[in-house]
N, C-alpha and C positions, 0 to 999 in steps of 0.2 A: 393931071393924068391924061395921057394922050388917048385917042380913040383905040389904038392898038392894045393898050393896057387895060381898057375897060372890061370888067367882068360881064359876061353875057350868059344867057340861059338861066337855068334854075338857080345857079350860085349867086346870081345878081340879087336874089331875095335874102340871102343869108344875113347880111348886117341888120336888116329890119326885123327878121325873125328872132335873132339873138336879142335885140333891143326890146321887142314887144313881149316875148315869152320868158326872158330872163335865163335862158339856158344856152350853152354853146351848141353849135350845129352838130358836133360829135355826139351830144346827148340824144338829139332827135334821130340821127342816123343809126345809133345803137338800138333805139326803140324800134324803128322801122325794120332793122336787120333781124329782129326777133320775130317778125311777122311772116315767116317763111312760106306759109301755106296760103297767104292772101294774095289776091290780084291787086293791081294798081289802085283801082277805085275803092276797093275794100280797105286798103291801107289809108288812103286819103280820108275816107269816112271815119275810120278809127281815130285818126288824129283829130278830126273835127269834133267827134263825139266825146272822146276820153280826155282831150286836152284843150278843148274849146278853141282850136286853131282855125283861122280863116281858110277858105278853100284854096286860094292862091298860094298861101304859105305851105299848106299841107301838100298840095300838088307838087310844088317845087322840091320839097324834101324827098318825096317818094320818087319823082322823076330822076333826081340826082342819084339817089340810092340805087335805083334799078339800072340806070345807065352806067354806073360805076361798080356794078355787081356787089353792092353792100347788102348782102342778104345772109 
């Protein structure tokens, strides 16, 4: 894979998130999309508390969702 094809930003975490937590990214984006009234860090903390997700992984999902208007 060339440097131009390398995934950057929050999506770069997606393969490890899927492997570690056993669910496709679409699953996590759907869950976060249902948290319409929460702010960024509230969503991150929800993923950490309810799904025992690490901070970096939770933040990557929320950042991606918000940047792509998945709400």
